[in-house]
C-alpha positions as CSV (number, residue, x, y, z in Angstrom):
1,M,-10.4,10.9,15.4
2,S,-11.9,8.1,13.2
3,D,-10.1,6.5,10.3
4,A,-10.4,8.0,6.9
5,F,-9.3,4.8,5.1
6,R,-9.4,1.1,5.8
7,F,-7.2,-1.5,4.1
8,R,-7.6,-5.3,4.4
9,A,-7.1,-8.6,2.5
10,H,-10.2,-9.9,0.8
11,P,-10.6,-13.5,-0.2
12,E,-12.1,-12.7,-3.7
13,F,-10.5,-9.3,-4.6
14,G,-7.1,-9.5,-3.1
15,F,-6.2,-6.3,-1.3
16,V,-9.0,-3.8,-0.8
17,A,-9.5,-0.3,0.6
18,S,-12.5,1.7,1.6
19,A,-13.0,5.3,2.7
20,T,-15.2,6.3,5.6
21,A,-18.2,8.7,5.2
22,G,-16.2,11.6,6.7
23,L,-14.1,11.9,3.6
24,P,-15.7,13.4,0.4
25,E,-16.2,10.6,-2.2
26,H,-14.4,12.4,-5.0
27,L,-11.3,13.0,-2.8
28,A,-11.2,9.4,-1.6
29,H,-11.5,8.1,-5.2
30,W,-8.7,10.4,-6.4
31,L,-6.3,9.4,-3.5
32,L,-7.0,5.7,-3.9
33,A,-6.6,5.8,-7.7
34,C,-3.2,7.5,-7.2
35,E,-2.3,4.5,-5.0
36,Q,-3.5,2.0,-7.7
37,F,-6.7,1.1,-6.0
38,L,-9.6,1.0,-8.4
39,P,-13.4,1.0,-7.7
40,L,-14.9,-2.5,-7.7
41,T,-18.2,-2.4,-9.5
42,A,-19.4,-5.5,-7.7
43,C,-19.0,-3.8,-4.3
44,P,-19.8,-0.1,-4.2
45,G,-17.5,1.8,-1.9
46,L,-14.8,-0.8,-2.1
47,Y,-11.6,-0.3,-4.1
48,G,-9.3,-3.2,-5.2
49,L,-5.6,-3.0,-5.8
50,S,-4.8,-3.4,-9.4
51,D,-2.8,-6.6,-10.2
52,P,-2.7,-7.8,-6.5
53,D,-0.6,-10.8,-7.4
54,R,2.3,-8.4,-8.3
55,D,3.8,-7.7,-4.8
56,G,0.4,-6.7,-3.5
57,A,1.1,-6.8,0.2
58,R,4.1,-4.5,-0.2
59,R,2.2,-2.1,-2.4
60,T,-0.7,-2.0,0.0
61,R,1.7,-1.2,2.9
62,Q,3.2,1.6,0.8
63,A,-0.3,3.0,0.2
64,V,-1.0,2.9,3.9
65,S,2.3,4.7,4.6
66,D,1.7,7.3,1.9
67,L,-1.8,8.2,3.1
68,R,-0.6,8.5,6.7
69,R,2.3,10.8,5.6
70,M,-0.3,13.0,4.0
71,G,-2.1,13.2,7.4
72,Y,-5.0,10.8,6.9
73,P,-5.8,8.4,9.7
74,V,-5.7,4.9,8.3
75,H,-6.6,1.5,9.7
76,A,-5.0,-1.6,8.1
77,D,-5.0,-5.3,8.9
78,H,-2.0,-6.3,10.9
79,L,0.0,-7.7,8.0
80,L,-0.7,-4.6,5.9
81,D,0.2,-2.1,8.5
82,P,3.8,-0.9,8.1
83,D,3.9,0.3,11.7
84,R,3.1,-3.1,13.1
85,C,4.6,-5.4,10.4
86,P,7.9,-4.3,9.0
87,S,8.5,-5.1,5.3
88,E,10.7,-8.0,4.3
89,P,14.4,-7.6,5.2
90,P,16.5,-6.2,2.3
91,A,18.2,-8.6,0.1
92,R,21.8,-9.3,1.1
93,Q,24.2,-7.6,-1.1
94,E,27.6,-9.0,-2.0
95,P,30.5,-6.7,-1.2
96,V,31.9,-4.8,-4.2
97,P,35.4,-5.9,-4.9
98,H,38.0,-3.1,-4.8
99,A,39.2,-2.0,-8.2
100,V,42.8,-2.8,-8.9
101,P,44.6,-0.2,-11.0
102,A,45.7,-1.4,-14.4
103,P,49.5,-1.9,-14.8
104,V,51.2,1.0,-16.6
C-alpha cells in the first residue's frame, strides 16, 4: 500500500505535508486543514503547518499520529515520525507535599 500523506521539514515553509494522487483532493484538503496544515499558494499540492515556530515538530508528529490512527498510510521524515522518534520526555514534576490537617 502506498502512502496517502507525506510530511517533511521544508527550508522555506517550515513543516509541510502533501497528499498522494490516490486520495481525493477535497478529502486530503479537509483532513490536513483539521490538522492545521493550510494550502501554500506558491506550491500547489503542498500544505504548510500554520505557525510552525509554535511547537511545530510536536504538532506535526501529532498530525502524523492522528492520520495513522484514522487508518491512512503516512510517510514522515525521521524526526517527524512518532514511531521512530519519540517525543520529548515529560517535564519532571515535583512531588506534591502531603496535606497536614489543621489543628482543632
